[in-house]
Residue, then its C-alpha position, 0 to 999 in steps of 0.5 A: m499500500k503507497p503511503k497518502g500525501g507528503k513529498r512526491a518526486g515530481a510534484g508541485r510547481k515547476r521551479k522558475v528555472d524550468e519555466e523559464a527555459i520552457i518559455t525560451k524554447l516555445s517563444p520561436m513559435d509565438n508567431t505561429a500559435f498566434a497566427v493559428l488562433l486568428k485563423g480559428v477565431k475568424a473561421g468561428d470555431f467555438n474552441f478557439v473564439k473560447l479560448f481567445m475571450e478567456y484569455r483577452f477578457g478572463k473566464p466567467a465567474s463560477k456560480v453555486a447555487l446551495t439548495d437544502t434537501k428539499g430544493n429550497d435555496l438557502p440564504i448566504v450571507v457574505t461578510l467583508n472584513l475591510g479593516 
């Protein structure tokens, strides 16, 4: 049985040096990627349009409706501590 949790090889966020190396390696393809994105958006391909909109304007906020076991909406109170 494998142990649960704890440190694992390859887990977690990549080191900054590794991220920079990947960016440097992919940078020569920037113009090609943008050209393909432009072509997909102009063609009206939903996946390209969705990708463009999410990067350009951000993903829409997620909403969750909470109900009790009978399907009645639950009142939610949000308290902000600005102090």
